[in-house]
N, C-alpha and C positions, 0 to 999 in steps of 0.2 A: 504492500497500500503505500509506503513511505517512498519506495523507489519510484512508482508511478508517479506521484506528485513532483519528486522532483525532477523528473523528466518531463514533465508538465511545465514545471517552471522556467526550465531550462530551455524548453521550446517556447514560451512566451518571450525568454529574453532575447532568442536568436532571432524573433518577429520584430522583437521591438528594433531591434540595431537595423534589420533589413527594411523599415519602413520607407515608402518613397518620399518624395522629396516635398510635395505639398502635404505630407502630415507633421511637417517640424513642428515642435511644441512652441506654445506661446510664447517662450523665454527669448525666442528669436523676435527678430522684428519683422513684421509682414513687407510685401512687396508695396512699391511705390504706386497704389490703384489709383485710376482715375479720379476719384473722388477726393484724392487727397492734393490733386493739382491746381493750381489756379486757369481761370479762364484767361483770355487775350482781356487786356485794360480797356475799358473804354472811362473815357476820361469825360465825366458827365457835364463840368463847369465850360472845360475850354473846349470842347467838343461841340457844344450846342445841342446836345441831347435831351429832347424833351421828356419823351416816354422811355426810358433807358430800360433795357431787361434785369427783373429783378436779381438775377445772378450775375449782372455786370458791377463790377467792384472798381473802385477809384485806386490809383495807383498805391497808395497808401495802406488801403484795406489790402490788398493784397498781397503787399509785402510783409504786413501783419500776419494774414493767414499763414503765408509760407515760412515765415519765422517760427509760427506756433506748432506748425506741423513738424517742424526740422526739430526742437526742442522736446517735444513728446515723445518723438520716437528715439532721438538720442539721450535725453534723460530721464524719460519717464518709462517709458517700454520696457527696460530692463530691470524694474523693482515692481512692477503690477503685480505679479504672482507671489511676491514674497509681502507686499503689503497687504494682498486680500488674504492671504493666509493669517501675518500677525496682527490683522485689523489695526493698523499704525502705519499713519504718514510718516515716510521716512522725512527726515529734516533737511536733506539736500534738495527735496523735491520743493518743498516750500520756499527754501530760500532760492532756488532757481526761477520760481513764479516772481518774486520780489526783483531779483537782478534782471530778468527779460523787461520787467515795465508791466507785468501782467494783471497784477493788483492794483494799479491804478491808470487804466488803459484811457478812461475819459476823463480823468483828474487831470487838472489845469498844469502847466508845466511849473508854476510858481510855487507849487506844492508838492512839486519832485514827481509829477504826473508825466503820462505820455502826452495827453493833451489829443488823443484821437476822438474817433467818433462813437456813437452808442452802437453801431453796427459791428464795429469795430468787434466788442465785447462777445456780441452774438457768434462772429466768426471764430473768435478765440475759443470760446466754450465749445463750438461744435468740434474745432479740430482735437482738443484736449480730451473729449468724451469719445471720439473714435479709438483711442488708446486707454485711457482710464475715466470712467466718468466720476471717480470719487476728486480726482484732482480737478475736472472741470467743475464741480459744485465751489471747488474754494475760490477759484476762481470768479465762478457766477455771482455767489452771495458776497464776496469782498467789492465786486465791482457794482452790482445792481442795488443793495440792501445798505453797505457801510458807508462806503463813498457817496452813493446818491442822498443817504439820509443827512451826511454833514455837508454838503454842498448845498443841498435844497433847503435846508432847515438851520442849519448852525449858525449862530454868530461868528462875528468876524473874531472874538477870542476863540470860541472852539474851533473854527477851523485854523487859526495860527498853532493850535496846541493840539490837533490831532491831526489833519491830514495830512503833514509829513511823516508821521509816524504811519500812519495806514499806508503809505505810499513807499515806506522803506522795510519795515519789519513787522507791523502790528496788524493782525487779525483781527476782524471784528464780528462779534456775535448778537443774533438779533433775539431777542427773550420776551416770546409771545405766548405760546401754547402751554398749557397747564392741565394738570388730570382732569380735571372736570370742562375746559375748554380747548375743543380742537377745531372743528369746524364753527362751532359756536364762540368763536375765539372771545368776543367781547363780553364772555360771562366771566371773566377770569376774576379771581378772589385776590391776588396779589394788590397790596395796602402801602401807599406812601403817606405817612402821617407828617404834616406840617409842624416844627419845631422851630421857631423864629425863622431864621433865614437859611435854614436846611430842612430836610426831609429825612424821615427814616423808614426805610421800606422793610417790610416783613412779608415772607410768602414763599412760595417754591414755582419752578417752571418746569417742565417735561420736554422732552426731545428737541433739545437746543442744538442746532448744528453749529460745527466747530469750535464749542465750548472748551474742549480739551487743549486747543492753542492758543485762544483767543485772549487777546490783551486788552480788549475793552467791548462792552456791554451794553445795549440798548434794552433797556427794560421797561416793559409797559407795565403800571401799576396804576391802580386807582387812588385819586387822593379825596375823593369825596362819593361813597358808594351810594349815597342816595340820590346822585344824580345819575346812576347805571353808568352805562357806556361813555356819556360825556364828562363823567369823570377820569377817564383815562390818561395819563399822562407820560410821555416817554422820557426816562433819566438815563443818562451818560453815567454808567458805573465802571472805573477802573478795576481790572481785575486783582490787584493788590487789596482793594478796599476789605478793611476788617468787616465779617460776617457775611462775605460772600465766598461760596462754597461749591466748587464744582465736582460732581458726583462720579460715580463709576459708569464707565461708557457703556452704552446698549451695546449686547453681541446680535449683530444685525443679520439679516439674508442677505442684503447685498450693500451695495458703495460702502463697504466695510472699512477702507480705509480713512473714510471721513467720519471725525467723531459724532457722536450724538450722545449728548449728558442731560442728568437733572441738573439744574442750578438753584440753590436755595439761598434766601435773604434773611439772616435773623439781625435784626435791629442796623440795617445797613446804612449808614450817615450818608446822605448825599449833600452838597451843596444846593442853595437853589440856583447858582449859574449853572448847574449841570443839566437843568431841564432842556431837552431840545426840542425847539419852537414853542408853542403855546398850551399852558395848562389847562386841560381836559379835551385837547386836539389829537391826543395819540392815536385814536380809533381813526379818524381823516388819515394820517398819515400812514399808519401801517396798512390801509386799505391802498392808497397810493403807490405804496413801495411794491406791494404784492403784485399789483397790475404790471407794473414794467418786468418784476423778476419772473412773472410767468412765461414771459418771452425769453429770457435766459433759460429755463426750465425746459421750454420746449427745445432749445437750441442742445440743449444736454441729450435730451431723448432723440432726438435729430441724430447727433454725431454719434451717439451709441448705435442706434440702428443701422449707420450705414460702417460703421467699424466693423460691425458684426456681419453685416453682408460682404464687405470687400474682403474678408479672412475666410469666407466661406464660398463663394463663386468658383475662384481658382480651384478648390477641390472637387466641385461637381462636373469640371472640366477636365480633369486629368483623372480622375477616379474612373474605372473600367469596369464594366460589367455587361455579361452578355454580349461580349465584343465591341463595345461603344461607349463612349464617355457617358456620366450619369445625366451632364447637361444635356446630351443629345436625344434625350427621350421626349417627347412632345409633352406629357405630363409634366414634367419637371420644369419645361420652358414656360409653361404657361402659369404655373407657381411662380417662378422667379420674376418673370415679366411683373405679375400682378403685384409682388412685393416691392420691385422697382418703382412703379408706376405711383404705389403710396407713399412711397420714400419721398418722390418728387413733390408730390403734392403736400407733402408736411414741410418740406423744406421752402415752397414757395409761401405757405400759410407763414410760415416762423419769418420769413425775410421780409415778408410785407407789414406785418405786425412790427417789425423792428424799424422799418423806414417809416412807417405812420407816427411811431413813438419819436423818432429821432426829429422829425419835423414839425412837432408840435401839435399833429391833427390828433382827434379820437381814435382810442387803438384798444379801451378795454374788451369789446366784444371780439376784436381780431386776436387778441392777446390770448383770450381763453379760449378759442378756436384751435389757435395755434399748440396750446400744450394741453389739451383736450386730445387732440387729433394726433400730435406726435407721441405723447404715450401711448396712445391705441396701436399706433404703427410699430413703435419700439416692441410692443407685447408681441403683436403678430411677427414681425421680422424675427427675433430671438427665438421664437418657438419654431419658426418654420427651418431656420437655420441650423437648428439641432437635429430636425427632422432628417435634412438635406445632408448632414454629415453625419449620421447614423450613429452608430456604436461610440465613434471617438467623440462625436460629438456629445455625450453624457459623460463623458470623464473629466478630471480637473485637471489632465493635461495639457488640456487645450483651452484656450479663453472663451469660447462659445458660450459653455454652461454658465461664465461668469456675468456675461453681458444678459443674460435671461435673469440673472438673478437682481443686477443691478439696475434693470427696466422697472421693476415691480413698485420703486418708489415715486416714479413719475406719475402715478395716477395718483398719491396720496398728498406727497406735500405742496406748499403753497397753496392749497386749494386742492382736493378732491376732485376728482372727474365729474361727480354729480355736482359740486359747488360750480363747476365750471360750466356745465349744461345749463344750471340756474341762472347763472352772469348771463350766456348766449339768450337763452330765452327773455331774460328781463329787458336786456337790450333790443332783442325783435318786437316784443309787447310796446316799447317806446316808439318804434320805427314805425309801427302799423297803427 
């Protein structure tokens, strides 16, 4: 019996050594597929294009897209499997994001930022997510929430204090959700009691993204519960503030390298000058930031799905069954064509919402559509890719199953899919 088992193991080892090239494990960098390449540049301003295609990028956007793709392949890809297994983001990756200016893409140069467009954020998130959605999430949240909150609502003193930090080495974390307030976010119980020229915050938050590495927190707390959600106020709280405790990070299904932790506040004293915006307006700020953030999550789901697709299709073209490649079977071609079409639709929805937001036009409905559809497409794409890969797609030796695990969060955070549908329906009711 033992001899037979030993022989079987040796056979498996020999089989593994003789695997064809298209079964290279995920620790090796993937080929540079079409979706990684930038299309020819259309300079909208100088060439006078009135209705440019959604996938026509400026020279600056193209350069950033290519730079991020190169960074993702060289600095992130070799560490993806290790970070997923250890559920820990490597410090070198975070440092690299700051060094490349990817944590301050839209931030003004006077604060140490890149001074690029909002659309550039979307392109960067998409490219990072093709390699690791966990890394993409850090970039997305820093740019669409942390930096946006400071630049939009911060006083001049707050901007001078915090913006150079978040551009250089400080991660921000948005504290909204609680045990009893998920989709019903404004039923939160965290309280901020005024004491002279400062406030004392008590309460606890759950599912707080990036809390493990964050150096500054945006804490939503109610200064007057009798006012309901109109008492909710946003406070800036530094990590080293006495009474702030970051709990043990969650052991998650997907995006494991990105931390999600509970955060508690026990008599945390915050000066009145650390109120972000106006007292009682926190609920408006949360809604506003999440609306634009949803475009970023759509880009994350889009990049994730495209990355999974790009790693799978070459396998179907090289894997031979019944004397021809798997790709050459018409049934497979139809499935692949359907997924490719849905990927393209998700990309156009995402890019359209980003361009609308960038130009100051209404985008709430389009942002919800993009996030909802991109999350659905990511779910379908990753599931199909596992089926197309067969047995190897089901193993942890290859990245396909990781994409499958990572995509599930897209239907949950920054507004569940049902919340997105409700938002879309609400906007449609107003239009008609």
